[in-house]
N, C-alpha and C positions, 0 to 999 in steps of 0.2 A: 490454620495450617502454619507450621514453623519451618517448612522446607526451604533450603537454598539450593541453587542449581550448580554449584561449583564442583560437585562430585557426580553429577548425573551421567555424563559420558563414561566415567570409570565404572559406574554401577552397571551399565549395559555391557561394558567390556568383560566384566566378571561373570555376569549371568547370561549374556546373549552374544558372547564373543565371536562365534563363528557365523553368526547371522549377518546378512547384508545391512550396512549402515548408511553409507553415503555413496552416491554415484554421480560423478561429474564428467559428462561426455564419456571418454574411453576409460577413465579412472574409476575403479570400483574398490571400495574399502569395506571390510567387515568392522564390527564394533571394536574388536581388539586392535586392528590396524589404525582405525580412526582415532582411538584413544591414544595410541602411541604417537601419532602425528601431533595431536593436541598437546600432549606432554612435552614433546620436543620443542614446540613453539613456546610453551609456557616456561620451560627451563631456560631457554635462551633469554626471554624477557626478564626472568627473575635474576639471572646472572648480571643482566645489564642494569638492574636496580629498580625495575617496575614494582610498585608497591600497591597495597590495597587502597582503592579510591582514585588511583592515577587514571588518566584518560588515554585511550588509544584510538586515534582517528583513522578510519579507512576511507580512501577515495578509489574504489575498485569496482570494476564490472564483476558480475558473478564469476566465481572461481572457487576451486577447492581451498585455496588459501584463505579466502574471505570467510567461508563457512567455518573453517578451522579456527580462525582468529576469534570468532564469536565465542567459542567454547574455551579456547586456551586462555584468553584474557580473563574470562569469567572465573576460571579455576584459580586465578591469583587474587581474586577479589577486586581486580581492576575493572574499569568501566569501558565498554565498547561504544564508540560513537561513529556509526556508519553514515557517511555523507554520499550524496549522489555524484557520480562522475559528470553529470550534466551541469553542475554548478561551474561558474567561471572561477578561475584561479584566485581572483581578488576576494570573491565571496567565500571561497574555501579558507583562505588565510584568516579572514575575519572571524570565522567560526572556530578555527584552530586556536586563535588567540582568546576568543571568548570562553572556551572550555579549558584553557591552560593545558593543552595536550602534551603528554609526555613523549608520545611517538606518533608519527603519521606514516601510514603505509599506502603507497600510491602505485598506479600503473605508469609505465614509461612515458606515456603521452603527457602526463602532468609534471614530470620530474623537474625539468629545467626551469619552467616558469615558477613553480612553487618554491624551488630552492632559492631563486632570486628574490621572490617576495618575502620569504621567511627571513632572509638576510637583511632586507630593507627594514623589516619590523623588529630586528634584533631579537628574534625568537630562537631559542636554543633547542627547539623541538627536534628530536631525532627523526630523520627522513629515511625511510626504507622503500626500495623499489622492487617490484616483481620483475622477473626477467633474468638476464644474464648473471650467473652466479659469480662471475669474475669481477663484476663491478664492486667498487669500494663499499657502496651502501646498499648492496643487493639484499633482499629479504632472505633468499636461499643461502647466501653466505652468512648472514646473521644467525640463522638457526643451525648451520652445518656443525656437526659434531656435538650438538647438545644432546644430553641423555633423554631417553624415552620413558624414564621412570617417573612416578607421580611427583608433583611438586608438593612442597610443604603446605598443609592446610592453612588457609588465611584466617579462620575463625569468623565467619560471616554471620550476620543476622538477617532475618527475612526482609527488613526494611532497607538494607544496603542496596545501592544502585547496581543494576545489571547493565543498563544502557541509557544513553541519551539519544533520542531520535529527533532530529531537527525537522520541523514542519516544512512543507514545500515552499512557504513564503510567497504563494501565488496571490494572496490577498493582503500582503503587508510583510513586515519584518519576520524572518524565520525565528521560531521559538524552539528552544531545546526542551523536549518533553522527556521527563525523567520516569523511568520504569524500574521498580525494585525487583529483587529476586522473587518476592512474594507475588507481585503482579504477573511476572512472566510465568511463574509456575501455575497461576490461575488461568493464564492463557492455555496452558497445556491441559488442565483439568476440564475447564468449561467448554473449550472448543472441540476437544476430543469427544466429549459427550454430545455436543450439538451436531457434529458432522459425522458421528459414528466411526471415528478413527479407532483402529485396533492395533495391537502390536504386530500383527501380520499384514497390515495395510501397506500399500505401495503408493507413496505420495509424490506427485510430480509438481515442480514449480518451474515455470519458464520465463517469468518476469524478474524484475530486479528484487533482490532480497534486502536492499537498503530501505525499501518502502515498508512501512509498518504493517500493511495488510498481509505481507508475506508471512508474518509471525502467526497468523490465524491458522495456518496449516503446518508451518515449521515447528512451532512449539508442541502441538499435539504429537507430531511424528517423533521428535526427539524425546519428549516426555515419556512416551510409551516404548521407545526403541524400535519404531517401524523403519522401513526402508525409505530413504529420502533421495529423490532424483532431482538434480539441479541442472538446468541448461544454461549455457553461457549467455544466450539472449533468445528472445522469442522468435521462433520461426514456425509457421503453422505446419509445414511438411514434417519438420523434425518432431514437433509435438505429436502429430498423428501417428508417426512411426513408433515413437516411444510408447505411447499408450497401447498400441497394438502389440509390440514386441515384448514389453516389460510387464504387461498385464496390470497397468496402473489402475488403482482403485479410487484415488482421490486427487483432484486437481483444482487449483484456485486460478481464476482468470478474471481479468478486468473486462468490461464490456467490449472494448475494441478487439480483444483476443477472441471472445465468443463470436463476434461478428465475422472475424476473419475465418474462424472455423466453419461457420454456417455458409460462408460464401465460397468455400473451397470446392473446386470443380470435381474433385475425386472423392468427396466425402461419402463414406459408407457407414451406416450405423453398426454394421457387424464388426468394424475395426475398433469400435468403442464399447463393445459389450462388457468389458471388465470394469468399466467405470461404475462406481456406486454413488459417488458424490462429485458434483461440479459446483464450486462455490463462486458466485459472482459478487465482486465488491469493488470499491474504489469510485464508483459513480453509478447512478441508477441505470438499470437495464430496461430498455423500452419493452413494453408489453408485446409488441410485434415480434421481437427477438426471443422473448420468453416463450411465446407460443410456438415459434419455429423450433426452438430447442426441445421443447416438451413433446412435440410431434416426433422428433428424431429419437430422443432418449427419454421416454416417460419416467417420472419418478426419480430423477437424479439431481435436479437443479435446486440449489439453495441460493438465497440472496441475503447479503449482510449489509446493513447500513450502520456506520459507526464513525467514531472519532478516535484518533490516536490518543487523545486525552483520557479516554477510558469509558465510553458508553457505546453499546450496540443494541440493535434489534436484528432478529434473524427470521427470515421467511423460510420455514421448513419445507422440505420437498413434498410433504404430505398436505401442506396448505396452499401450494402454488396454484392448484386447479381452482380452488374456491376464492382465493384472494390474489389474483394475478397482478393487480395494480399496486399491491401493498409491498412494503419492505419488512413485513413481519411484526413481531412483538418482542418485548424484552425477554431474554432467557431467564431461567430461575436465578434468583439472587440480584437481578437488575430491576430498577424502577424507572418509570417515565411519566412525565407530565407534559401537557400542552398549556401554555400560559399566554395571557395577553400582555400588552406593554406595561401594565401595572403589576404584573406578577400574579394575577388571578387565574385560577384554573378554568379552562374552557370546556364546554360540553362536547360530546361527539359531534363531528361534522364541521366544527368551527376551526378556522386556521389560526394558528399562533406559533410561538417559538417552542421548539422541542428542547426540553431539559431532561437530564437523566443522571443516574449514578449506578455504581455497581462495583464488583470485586476486582476489576482490572483498572481502577482509576489511577491516574498518574500521581506521583509524589508532588509534582508541580512543574513549572517552567524553570529551567536551570538558571539560578541567580537572578530571577525576575519575579519576586513576590508580588510586585505591583500588577503584573499581567496575570499571575495566578489568581489574585483576588478578584479580577474582573471576570475571569472565566468560571471559577468555582466559588459559588456563593451558598452558604449554609449547607455545604456538602453536595450541592447540585451542579452539574456541568451545564453551562449555558452554551448550546451548540451553535447559535447563530443561524440555524436552519429553520425553515417554516414547514409546518405540516399539520395534519389533523388525524384523529383516530375515528374508526367506525364504531358501531354499537358493540362490536366484539372486542374492541381495544387494539385492533391492528392499525399500524401506522402507515400513512400515505404521505409521501414527500410532495411538497409544493415547489419550493425553491430555496436557495440561500438568500438571506436578507441582502447580502452584498450584490447579488446578481439581479435583484428585482429592478425592473425598469419603471420609472415614473414618467408617464407620457400624458401631457395635458392635465396633470394633477391626479391621474388614475394609476393605481398599482397594476402593473402588467407582469405576470409571471412567465419567464421564458419557457418553462417546462410545458405550459399549456399549448404554446405555439409549436414547440418541438414534437409534442405528441401528435399534432396534425401532420407536420412535414414528414415524419418518419414513415407515414403510410403511403407516400408517393412511391410508385413502383420502381423508380430509378434511383431513389435515395437510400444510401447505406447508413449514413450517420449525419447528424446535424447538431449545431450549437447556435442558440440565439442569444444575442447580447444587445445592450442598449447603445445606440450611437447618438451623438449630440445633434440636436435639432433646434434651429432658431424659433420655429413655430411652436413645437410641442415640449421643448426641453430635452426630451429623449424620444427616440423612435426605434422599434425593433428592426434588427438586421440579422439575417440568417446565413451562417456559414454551412456549406453542404459538401458532403462527399458523395459522388455519383458512381453507380456501377460502371457506366460507360460515358466517359467525358465527351465523346464525340456526339452524344445525344443531348448535350446540355443546351438549354434554351432559357436564358434568364427571364425573359419577358413572360413566357408561358408558365414557368415555375412560380413566379410572383403571383400571376393571375390565379393559378391553381390553389396556392396557399390562401390567398386573401378571399377567395370565394368560400373557404371552408372554416375559417376562424369564427369564433362566436361573436366578436365585437369589433367595431371599427378600430379601436385603439390597439388591437392585436395584429393589425395588418402590418406586414413587413414592408419597409421602404426600399430595401435593397437586398441583394443576395451575393455572397461570395462563393464561387465554385472553386474548391481547392483540391489539390492532389493528396494532401494529408493535413491533419490538424497538429498544431503545436501541443506537446504533452510533456508532463513532468515524469519523474522516475516511477511514479505510481500509475502511470497510464492515463491520468486525468487530463482532459482537454483544458488548456489554459485560455479561458475566455478573456482574461485581461490582456493577453498577448494578441488575441484576435482583434479586440477593440483598439488597442494601440496601433497595430499594423493598419487597420482600416482607416483610422484618422490620419496616419502618416502618409498614406497613399491617396488621400482625397485632395 
């Protein structure tokens, strides 16, 4: 495939101009209108001197401007670098400096501190702020008066960069993952096929679009010219109303959002009749929640396991009933192996490291060939995740290597304990991590979200769990009953934060 994506939106404006393109809250644009907005932003940047290969960083919540920047920057051959608004300002400036950003677009809440930090670092990066158009450095002022005609074609090649996505940094230093135009177009092709997205589909996204998982439905929608609905932030009532009123066909959710949906007191299957696909990704979805969802909406649920670096498996909606504990198999064009510590392939049923490769593989980590060489070896992505395959080749996750607890010299997988805890009738969600122990080195501790906090009884919960685990070394030594879990922009629970907070409060 030789396609680049710099003219994708203008293509839809020509051939699908009057059809709905992007809906953000009350703002609705057809493809012609969305293309005009993208052109306006691109022309403003071109006049300001943005060139092919330059980096534009965004630190924005979901907004029409953010989704427009993705395509406007691309049309100039420049590279979009979306950062999470949850990052602290010092961390943002570090990444702005690391990628030599030409421009940074921020929300008002980040403006003053970032301006000060950029000045301290002697960075000449242009800072633009969403909001009041009268401000000297406002984004709306910057694009005001710019023409809506197409910008000059940049002459891109498929291997040119589309974006840099920085990893969450939850297990170490954040790494800039490079995706080319070819890779992002492959997202459009492969995930449209896997999730049955069509040009007439209505795709809803309620989580952050700076999280790479968002591209698993974003790219198919834009690739085919479907209708893409974006919410400012996740709200279960708003999501349910949108699905019902807009006849949404495809939605991507992280497990925490699926749980919120299932726990909604006014949930009615009839309000969700239009749904053809609900994609769960970002973290494993517990079997209990899969079963509840499939009782509510049979034949709609998919699960994706994958890495931003470029490998995935997919549990198809038609495989969920027969392989409920699995995260599926590699789609066409992808390959997977399970290996031991020496690199030897393991047979079905034996746990080892998951490695894989496929057509959405990253170019590498930005300006870090040393880290790239550690992750990609002989063309294979080493995931750092542990799992096994069954006799049919379907993948079952065990845990991350980094999350494994070593208690008394024995490997303890938190997932095994979590699978027990989630069956307690009062538990909505759980996360098990290793805490320091003088006697055992490490010992399991469970963080728990309960349906009704007033019913919480730590002693009885510990007893209930420890009576049901398979081995003594799996017994939890303590429980944290929380109102919410710390999460990153992707909705993943931050076990490292749970562990640090636990030790800090001991």
